[in-house]
C-alpha positions as CSV (number, residue, x, y, z in Angstrom):
1,X,0.0,0.0,0.0
2,X,1.2,3.5,-0.6
3,X,3.0,5.1,2.3
4,X,3.5,1.8,4.0
5,X,7.0,1.4,5.5
6,X,8.5,-2.0,6.5
7,X,10.0,-2.1,10.0
8,X,12.0,-4.5,12.0
9,X,10.2,-7.5,13.2
10,X,8.4,-7.2,16.5
11,X,9.9,-9.1,19.5
12,X,7.8,-11.9,20.8
13,X,9.7,-12.2,24.0
14,X,10.7,-9.0,26.0
15,X,14.5,-8.4,26.3
16,X,14.2,-8.4,30.2
17,X,12.5,-11.8,30.2
18,X,15.4,-13.2,28.1
19,X,18.0,-11.9,30.5
20,X,16.1,-13.4,33.4
21,X,16.0,-16.8,31.7
22,X,19.6,-16.7,30.9
23,X,20.4,-15.7,34.5
24,X,18.5,-18.6,35.9
25,X,20.0,-21.1,33.5
26,X,23.6,-20.0,34.3
27,X,22.9,-20.2,38.1
28,X,21.2,-23.5,37.7
29,X,24.3,-24.9,36.0
30,X,26.5,-23.5,38.6
31,X,24.7,-24.9,41.8
32,X,22.9,-27.9,40.5
33,X,24.1,-31.2,42.2
34,X,25.9,-33.3,39.6
35,X,27.3,-36.8,40.1
36,X,31.1,-37.0,39.1
37,X,33.8,-34.6,39.3
38,X,36.0,-33.0,36.6
39,X,38.9,-31.4,38.3
40,X,39.5,-30.3,41.9
41,X,36.6,-28.6,43.7
42,X,37.0,-25.5,45.7
43,X,34.6,-22.7,47.0
44,X,35.9,-20.5,44.2
45,X,34.4,-22.8,41.6
46,X,30.7,-22.0,42.0
47,X,31.5,-18.3,42.3
48,X,33.3,-18.5,38.8
49,X,30.4,-20.4,37.3
50,X,27.8,-17.9,38.8
51,X,29.8,-14.7,37.9
52,X,28.7,-14.9,34.2
53,X,25.0,-14.5,35.3
54,X,25.8,-11.0,36.3
55,X,28.3,-10.2,33.3
56,X,25.8,-11.4,30.7
57,X,23.5,-8.4,31.5
58,X,26.1,-6.3,29.9
59,X,26.6,-8.5,26.8
60,X,24.7,-6.1,24.4
61,X,26.8,-3.0,25.3
62,X,30.2,-4.7,25.8
63,X,30.0,-8.0,23.8
64,X,33.8,-8.5,23.4
65,X,34.7,-7.6,27.0
66,X,31.9,-10.0,28.3
67,X,33.0,-12.9,25.9
68,X,36.7,-12.4,27.3
69,X,35.4,-12.4,31.0
70,X,33.2,-15.5,30.4
71,X,36.1,-17.3,28.7
72,X,38.3,-16.5,31.8
73,X,35.6,-17.6,34.2
74,X,35.1,-20.8,32.3
75,X,38.9,-21.7,32.3
76,X,39.0,-20.9,36.0
77,X,35.9,-23.2,36.6
78,X,37.7,-26.0,34.9
79,X,40.1,-26.4,37.7
80,X,37.9,-25.4,40.7
81,X,34.4,-26.6,40.0
82,X,32.3,-29.6,38.7
83,X,32.1,-29.1,35.0
84,X,29.1,-30.4,33.0
85,X,27.9,-29.7,29.4
86,X,25.7,-27.0,30.9
87,X,28.6,-25.2,32.2
88,X,29.6,-23.9,28.7
89,X,26.1,-22.2,28.4
90,X,27.3,-18.8,29.7
91,X,30.2,-18.9,27.4
92,X,28.0,-19.7,24.4
93,X,25.6,-16.9,25.2
94,X,28.5,-14.5,25.3
95,X,29.7,-15.9,21.9
96,X,26.2,-15.4,20.5
97,X,26.2,-11.8,21.6
98,X,29.5,-11.1,20.1
99,X,28.6,-12.7,16.7
100,X,25.3,-10.7,16.9
101,X,27.1,-7.3,17.1
102,X,30.1,-7.9,14.8
103,X,30.7,-9.0,11.4
104,X,31.5,-12.5,10.2
105,X,35.3,-12.1,10.0
106,X,35.4,-10.9,13.6
107,X,33.2,-13.6,14.8
108,X,35.4,-16.3,13.3
109,X,38.5,-14.6,14.7
110,X,36.8,-14.4,18.1
111,X,35.7,-18.1,17.9
112,X,39.2,-19.3,17.1
113,X,40.6,-17.2,19.9
114,X,38.2,-18.8,22.5
115,X,39.1,-22.2,21.2
116,X,42.8,-21.4,21.5
117,X,42.3,-20.7,25.1
118,X,39.6,-23.3,26.2
119,X,40.7,-26.3,24.3
120,X,44.1,-26.6,25.9
121,X,42.8,-25.6,29.3
122,X,40.1,-28.5,29.0
123,X,42.8,-31.0,28.0
124,X,45.0,-29.9,30.9
125,X,42.1,-30.1,33.4
126,X,41.2,-33.6,32.2
127,X,44.6,-35.0,32.9
128,X,44.5,-37.3,36.0
129,X,40.7,-36.8,36.4
130,X,39.6,-40.1,35.0
131,X,37.0,-38.5,32.8
132,X,37.3,-37.8,29.2
133,X,37.6,-34.2,28.2
134,X,34.7,-32.3,26.8
135,X,36.7,-30.6,24.1
136,X,34.4,-31.6,21.2
137,X,31.2,-30.7,23.0
138,X,32.5,-27.3,24.0
139,X,33.8,-26.5,20.5
140,X,30.5,-27.5,18.9
141,X,28.4,-25.6,21.4
142,X,30.4,-22.4,21.0
143,X,30.5,-22.8,17.2
144,X,26.7,-23.3,17.1
145,X,26.2,-20.1,19.2
146,X,28.5,-18.2,16.9
147,X,26.7,-19.4,13.8
148,X,23.2,-18.7,15.4
149,X,24.4,-15.1,16.3
150,X,25.8,-14.4,12.9
151,X,22.6,-15.7,11.3
152,X,20.5,-13.3,13.6
153,X,22.7,-10.4,12.6
154,X,22.4,-11.2,8.9
155,X,18.6,-11.5,9.1
156,X,18.5,-8.0,10.9
157,X,20.7,-6.5,8.3
158,X,18.6,-8.1,5.5
159,X,15.4,-6.6,7.0
160,X,17.2,-3.2,7.4
161,X,18.2,-3.4,3.7
162,X,14.7,-4.2,2.7
163,X,13.3,-1.3,4.8
164,X,16.0,1.1,3.2
165,X,15.0,-0.1,-0.3
166,X,11.3,0.4,0.5
167,X,11.9,4.0,1.8
168,X,14.1,4.7,-1.2
169,X,11.4,3.3,-3.6
170,X,8.9,5.6,-1.8
171,X,11.1,8.6,-2.3
172,X,11.9,7.7,-5.8
173,X,8.2,7.4,-6.7
174,X,7.7,11.0,-5.5
175,X,10.7,12.2,-7.5
176,X,9.4,10.3,-10.5
177,X,6.0,11.9,-10.2
178,X,7.6,15.4,-10.0
179,X,9.8,14.5,-13.0
180,X,6.7,13.4,-15.0
181,X,4.9,16.6,-14.1
182,X,7.9,18.6,-15.3
183,X,8.0,16.7,-18.5
184,X,4.3,17.3,-19.1
185,X,4.8,21.1,-18.4
186,X,7.6,21.2,-21.0
187,X,5.4,19.3,-23.6
188,X,2.6,21.7,-23.0
189,X,5.0,24.6,-23.4
190,X,6.5,23.1,-26.7
191,X,2.9,22.4,-28.0
192,X,1.8,25.9,-27.2
193,X,4.7,27.4,-28.8
194,X,4.7,25.3,-31.9
195,X,0.9,25.5,-32.6
196,X,-0.6,28.6,-31.2
197,X,2.3,31.1,-31.2
198,X,3.3,30.1,-34.9
199,X,-0.2,30.7,-36.2
200,X,-0.6,33.9,-34.4
201,X,2.8,35.0,-35.8
202,X,1.5,34.2,-39.3
203,X,-1.5,36.3,-38.6
204,X,0.6,39.3,-37.5
205,X,2.9,38.9,-40.6
206,X,0.0,38.8,-43.0
207,X,-1.7,41.6,-41.3
208,X,1.5,43.7,-41.7
209,X,1.8,42.9,-45.4
210,X,-1.9,43.7,-46.0
211,X,-1.5,47.0,-44.1
212,X,1.7,47.9,-46.2
213,X,0.0,47.2,-49.4
214,X,-3.3,48.9,-48.6
215,X,-2.7,52.3,-50.0
216,X,-5.5,54.8,-50.0
217,X,-7.9,52.1,-48.7
218,X,-10.8,52.6,-46.2
219,X,-9.7,53.9,-42.9
220,X,-11.8,51.3,-41.2
221,X,-9.8,48.5,-42.9
222,X,-6.5,50.1,-42.0
223,X,-7.5,50.5,-38.4
224,X,-8.7,46.9,-38.2
225,X,-5.3,45.6,-39.6
226,X,-3.4,47.7,-37.0
227,X,-5.7,46.3,-34.2
228,X,-5.0,42.7,-35.5
229,X,-1.2,43.3,-35.5
230,X,-1.4,44.9,-32.0
231,X,-3.4,42.1,-30.6
232,X,-1.2,39.5,-32.2
233,X,1.9,41.0,-30.7
234,X,0.3,41.2,-27.3
235,X,-0.8,37.7,-27.5
236,X,2.7,36.6,-28.5
237,X,4.0,38.4,-25.5
238,X,1.5,36.6,-23.2
239,X,2.4,33.2,-24.7
240,X,6.1,34.0,-24.2
241,X,5.5,34.8,-20.5
242,X,3.4,31.6,-20.2
243,X,6.2,29.6,-21.9
244,X,8.7,30.9,-19.5
245,X,6.6,30.0,-16.5
246,X,6.1,26.4,-17.7
247,X,9.8,26.1,-18.5
248,X,11.1,27.7,-15.2
249,X,12.4,25.8,-12.3
250,X,10.8,26.4,-8.8
251,X,13.9,28.3,-7.7
252,X,13.9,30.6,-10.6
253,X,12.4,34.2,-10.1
254,X,8.9,34.5,-11.7
255,X,8.4,36.4,-14.9
256,X,6.2,39.6,-15.0
257,X,2.6,38.7,-14.2
258,X,-0.6,40.6,-15.2
259,X,-2.5,42.5,-12.6
260,X,-4.9,45.4,-12.0
261,X,-2.1,47.8,-12.8
262,X,-2.6,46.7,-16.4
263,X,-6.3,47.5,-16.6
264,X,-5.8,50.9,-18.5
265,X,-3.8,49.0,-21.1
266,X,-6.6,46.5,-21.4
267,X,-9.3,49.2,-21.7
268,X,-7.2,50.9,-24.4
269,X,-6.7,47.8,-26.4
270,X,-10.5,47.1,-26.3
271,X,-11.4,50.6,-27.3
272,X,-9.3,50.1,-30.4
273,X,-11.5,47.1,-31.2
274,X,-14.7,49.3,-30.8
275,X,-15.7,48.7,-27.2
276,X,-16.2,51.8,-25.1
277,X,-15.4,51.1,-21.4
278,X,-15.9,53.3,-18.5
279,X,-13.9,52.5,-15.4
280,X,-14.7,53.8,-11.9
281,X,-12.5,53.1,-9.0
282,X,-13.4,53.6,-5.3
283,X,-10.8,52.9,-2.6
284,X,-7.2,52.1,-2.7
285,X,-5.9,48.7,-3.5
286,X,-4.8,47.3,-0.2
287,X,-1.1,46.3,0.1
288,X,-2.1,42.9,1.5
289,X,-3.8,41.9,-1.9
290,X,-2.1,38.6,-2.8
291,X,-0.5,38.2,-6.2
292,X,-2.9,35.3,-7.0
293,X,-5.9,37.5,-6.3
294,X,-4.4,40.3,-8.4
295,X,-3.9,38.0,-11.3
296,X,-7.4,36.6,-11.0
297,X,-9.0,40.0,-10.8
298,X,-7.3,41.1,-14.0
299,X,-8.3,37.9,-15.8
300,X,-11.9,38.2,-14.6
301,X,-12.1,41.7,-16.1
302,X,-10.3,40.6,-19.3
303,X,-12.8,37.7,-19.7
304,X,-15.8,39.8,-18.9
305,X,-14.9,42.6,-21.2
306,X,-14.1,40.2,-24.0
307,X,-17.5,38.6,-23.5
308,X,-19.1,42.0,-23.7
309,X,-17.3,42.7,-27.0
310,X,-18.4,39.4,-28.4
311,X,-21.9,39.1,-27.0
312,X,-23.1,42.5,-25.9
313,X,-25.9,44.2,-27.8
314,X,-24.0,47.6,-27.6
315,X,-20.4,48.3,-27.7
316,X,-20.2,49.8,-24.2
317,X,-19.7,48.6,-20.7
318,X,-19.1,50.0,-17.2
319,X,-16.5,48.6,-14.8
320,X,-16.5,49.3,-11.1
321,X,-13.4,48.4,-9.0
322,X,-14.2,48.9,-5.4
323,X,-11.4,48.1,-3.0
324,X,-12.5,47.6,0.7
325,X,-10.5,46.5,3.7
326,X,-11.3,42.8,3.4
327,X,-13.0,42.6,-0.1
328,X,-12.1,43.6,-3.6
329,X,-15.4,44.0,-5.7
330,X,-15.5,43.9,-9.5
331,X,-18.7,44.9,-11.1
332,X,-19.1,44.8,-14.9
333,X,-22.4,45.9,-16.4
334,X,-23.4,46.1,-20.2
335,X,-26.6,46.4,-22.1
336,X,-28.0,43.2,-23.6
337,X,-30.8,42.4,-26.0
338,X,-33.5,39.9,-25.9
339,X,-32.0,37.7,-28.6
340,X,-31.5,34.8,-26.2
341,X,-28.3,33.4,-24.5
342,X,-26.1,34.7,-27.3
343,X,-27.0,38.3,-26.3
344,X,-25.9,37.9,-22.7
345,X,-22.3,38.4,-21.6
346,X,-20.8,35.0,-22.0
347,X,-24.0,33.2,-20.9
348,X,-24.0,31.0,-24.0
349,X,-20.4,29.8,-23.8
350,X,-17.6,29.0,-21.3
351,X,-16.7,32.6,-20.4
352,X,-18.9,32.8,-17.3
353,X,-17.8,29.3,-16.3
354,X,-14.1,30.2,-16.5
355,X,-14.8,33.4,-14.5
356,X,-16.4,31.3,-11.7
357,X,-13.5,28.9,-11.8
358,X,-10.9,31.6,-11.5
359,X,-12.8,33.4,-8.6
360,X,-13.2,30.0,-6.8
361,X,-9.5,29.4,-7.0
362,X,-9.0,32.3,-4.5
363,X,-12.3,31.6,-2.6
364,X,-14.2,34.4,-4.3
365,X,-17.9,34.7,-5.2
366,X,-19.5,35.4,-8.5
367,X,-23.1,36.4,-9.2
368,X,-24.5,37.1,-12.7
369,X,-27.9,38.3,-13.6
370,X,-29.9,40.2,-16.2
371,X,-32.4,42.8,-15.2
372,X,-34.1,45.5,-17.3
373,X,-31.9,44.9,-20.3
374,X,-28.6,45.2,-18.3
375,X,-26.4,42.2,-17.7
376,X,-24.6,42.5,-14.3
377,X,-21.4,40.5,-13.4
378,X,-20.6,41.0,-9.7
379,X,-17.5,39.4,-8.4
380,X,-16.2,39.5,-4.8
381,X,-12.6,38.5,-4.1
382,X,-11.4,38.2,-0.5
383,X,-8.5,40.5,0.7
384,X,-6.5,39.1,3.7
385,X,-6.1,41.6,6.7
386,X,-2.9,43.0,7.6
387,X,-1.0,41.5,10.5
388,X,-1.3,44.5,12.7
389,X,-5.0,44.8,12.1
390,X,-5.4,41.2,12.9
391,X,-3.7,41.6,16.2
392,X,-5.7,44.6,17.1
393,X,-9.0,42.7,16.3
394,X,-7.9,39.9,18.6
395,X,-6.9,42.2,21.4
396,X,-10.0,44.5,21.2
């Protein structure tokens, strides 16, 4: 499942319970009555056999030192206590801890070092005792403990590698998703440039050729060609800015963006196309107006006035930009006819839907209605309050 991270296996037996069990087994081997003797018995013998029960509590923090101490205790017990196959249990646990915390080469070296000390001591202690030495049993037991510890460590490392690969795969998947998004943005940028920009450039070029060859023609035709060339150049500029945004990395500075400061230029360009626009402003644009809201406000007015030019019954419109403390209101009104949906400002196409989507992207509200032959588009965009004003509101 996405987001699932594989972790180390859960312990079935608590660590403290394992330590208690090891301590009881070591003490049982040290003080249990056993028939037969292996070496001379002295009061020091049981103490040497019982001492590893305390040392083994430190085997996870100091595995090598505990292994050396248990080896010394076992060699001392060979000459001072009753030795049984269980007596090597403490040394085997210490060997397991050492193999569990160190690599395989170190484990083999430690095992050979322990045998180099224990085997001769076992043979010497068996001389004159009448009992066969336990050399093979001791070597096999310690070797099995070393192999078991190395296997445990290998399994833990394997699970850790699986966990690391799973986390790396999760991170790689996010990186791959970002890379695919970037490639898609570049593809859109190339398509936009190759298809739209090329065709608009062709339109601008042909409009220029027609204007140059139109000598003494009607003034309306000359003005129309000039408008076409101006609009084409403006659209090419907008496409260039959009292309730069799509190709830019996240750490690159943004290109120039549209905003309400370009409203006079928008009105002028539409007036050349024959639309008479009256703009009235109330209030000052607050400094807390976010760049996103500024862009949305400009695009909303651009779309609304374009719809008026295409669908309005008369070539005139009125724009109100009312800036309040917490709301930016955009009101566009224009006359409409009773010719049906086509006579309303964008009601028969996607213009009004696009305006609603843009306003919703910044949590704005849009209302559109026709009353007494006037179409009203009323847009309210939120403006965040300044930090100081917010603090005063909370403290008042």
